[in-house]
N, C-alpha and C positions, 0 to 999 in steps of 0.2 A: 621669265625665269623658269616657270614650270616646264615650258617647251625645251629649254636648254638642259634642265635637269633630266627630263625624260630621254633626251637624245644621248646624254652621257651614259645613263644607266643602260640604254639599249645597246650601245657599243660594247660596254662591258659584258652584257648578257650574251651578245653574239660571240664574243671571244671565249666566254665560258662554255658555250655550247660546243665549240671546236675542242676545247681543252678536255671536256668531260664526256665527249661522245662515246668513248670506249667504256665508260662506266655509267651508262644511262640508267641501268637498273638501280643505281645508288641515288638517283636524283630525287630530291624532295619535291612533293607537290604542295605548293603554297596556295591555299584556297582563300578566295575573297569575293565580296560582292561590292558593286558600286556604292560608295558612301562618302561623297565629298563632305568635308575636306580631309577625311581620314584615308580613303582609298579611292583612287580615280585612275582609270586606264588612259594612258597617253600614247601608247603604241601597242601593237600585238605582243602580249606577254610581258608588258611593262606597266606597273602601277606606281603612282607617286601619291604623297599625302602625308598627313601628320603621323600616321602609323606605318604606312606603306614604305615611305622613304627610309626611316631608320631600320626597318626590317630588311629591306633590300640591301642596304649598305652593310648590315651585319652579315648577311649571307655571302655577299660578294667579297667583303674584306677578310672573311675567314676561309674563303675558297670552298664554300659549300654549294655544290650544284643544285639549282632549284628551278622550278617552273611554276609561274603564276597561273592559276586555274580559276575561272569564274564559277562560283558555286553559290546557290541560294543559302542564306544564313542558317535557316532551319536544317538544311542538309549537312552543313559543315560539321556541326556537333555530332551528328549521327555517324559521320565518317570516322571521327576519332573514337567513338564508342565501339565501332566495328573492328577497328585496329587491324585492317587487312593490308595496309601498306605504310609507307613513310610519308605521312601527311602532316602539314602544319596549318594553323590558322593565325591570322594577324589582327591584333587590336581588341581582343576579348578581355573581359574582367576575370578576376580570380574568384572562384567559389570552391568551398571544400568538396562538394559533390563532384565537381569537375576534376579535381586532383586525383580522384579514384581511377580515371581512365585517360588522363592527359598529363603531359610533362610541361611545366611552365619555364620560360626563361625569366630573366630579370625584366622589370618594367621598361617599356620603350617609349611611353608617353603618359602624361597625367592631364586629365581633363580640368577645365574650369568647373566650379560647382554646378550641379544639375539644375536645369530650369524646367518649367512647364510651358507648353504652348496652348493657348486657348483663343477662341474667336475674340476679336477686339470688342464686339458688342455683347459679349456674354457677361451680364451684370452679376451673375451668381458668384463670380470669383472676386469681385471688387474688394470686399472687406476682409478677405482671408489672406493671412501673411505666412503661415507656416504649413508644412506638409501635413502635420498632424491635424490642423484645422480642416484642410481639404479632405483628408480621409474620414474625418468625423461627420462631414456634411453628406447626408444620404440623398440630397438633391443634385449632387454632382456625380457624374459618371467618368471614371478613369479609363483610358484606353491603353491596354498593355499588349505586348507581343508574347506569345506562347514560348516558353523555354528560354526567355531572354532575361538577363540580369540587369538591374538598374543600380547595382552596387549594394554592398552589405547593408548600409543604413536604410535605404528605401526598401530593399527586399524584406528586411526584418519588420519594418513598419507595415508593409502589405500583409505579411503573415499574421501579425498580432492585432492589427486594427481592422483588417478585412474590409477595405473600402468598397463601395459599389463600383463595379468595373465590368468592362467587356474585354474578353481575350480574343486576339486574332493571330493569324499566322503570316499575315502579309508584311511587306517591308515598310520602313518608316515613311517613305514618300506616300505610299497608299494610305497609311494611317493618318497622315496629315490631311488628305482629301476627305477622310471620314470625319475629321474635326470640322472641316469646312462645310460638310453636309449636315453638321449638328447631330451626328450619330453618337457622339460622346462629347464631353465637355473639355477635357484636357488630356494631354499626353506628355510624357517626359522626354527630354532631349538634352544633349550637351549644347551649351551655348555656341560652341565652335561650328556645329553643323546646321544650326537653325536657319540662318539666312540662305545658305546654299540649298537646303532641302526645300524651302518655299520656292526658290527660283527654279529648281529642277522640275517641279510639277506645274510651273507656269502660273503660279498664284502671286498675289501682291502681299508684301510684308505689312501693308496698311490694314489688311483684313485680319491680322492676328496681333496678339500681345504676348510678350514674354513675361513670365512670372518668376521673380527671384525670391526664393524663400528665405526666411529668417533663421531657419534651423538646419540648413544643409551644411554638412562638413566639407572639407577640402575635396576637390574633384577626384574621381576614381582613376586608378592606374590601369593602363592597358598593357597587355603582354602578348608574346608569341606562345601559342599552345601547340604541342606536337603529340602525335600518337605514341603509344608505348613502344612501337617498333623503331622509332627514331632513337639511335644509340645515345647513351649518356654523354659520350665524348662530344657529340654534336651540340648538345645543350650546353656543355661546359665551354666549348669554343665560342658559341654565341654569347654566353654570359660574360666571358672575359672581354670580348669586344664591347658589349653594351656597357659594362662597368666603367670602361675607360673613355667612352665616347658619347654616352647619353647621360645628361646631368639630372638624374632622378634618384632620390634616395629610395632604397628598397629593403 
């Protein structure tokens, strides 16, 4: 089904390239990094997934010319801050500090509640049930990505409880390998991507355990973010389509 969907999106994208070739300077650059099941390349310039597919359909069905560009996640936010062109990102969380330099659409996806991933044989995590318990235990080291948001609830707890942690700039798959090497005890992930992330790095799910917390709220919502150079009319067109085609309250 993924192959058929990618093929259909590719045909539409090719037709759009011809339609909008005379207005190439107006084309939006949509930045993404490989992150199954949210974002996954199926053909040159075509990404599908839980956030990629609704984003692509929103751009295509509103007639907005766009080009998917592979960009490391750390670099993506810097591009929006620099505001040098018409750039958008797909599947990021909403944070007040980001709204200073980015325009948000309506939500295009909502996660399941956040989980933690730890080694299956890590006994230090066995008796702990809540995120607050994890953060209070100074024998546990949390692995976090620099500049990354884990949603308002977890971000605020990190700020207030200051858990023992290691901050890195690498992608989630490499962070998982660090957990495997026991360089940290646990990391946060969405339940949707956990299995695929383990498979991507060639590890076994049996080596890990998923920790479902007792105090996590509903899953975080994910959005399309655009630079300030993207006109409000573009955001409004995307929002209108999303409102009528994506079943997420916002």
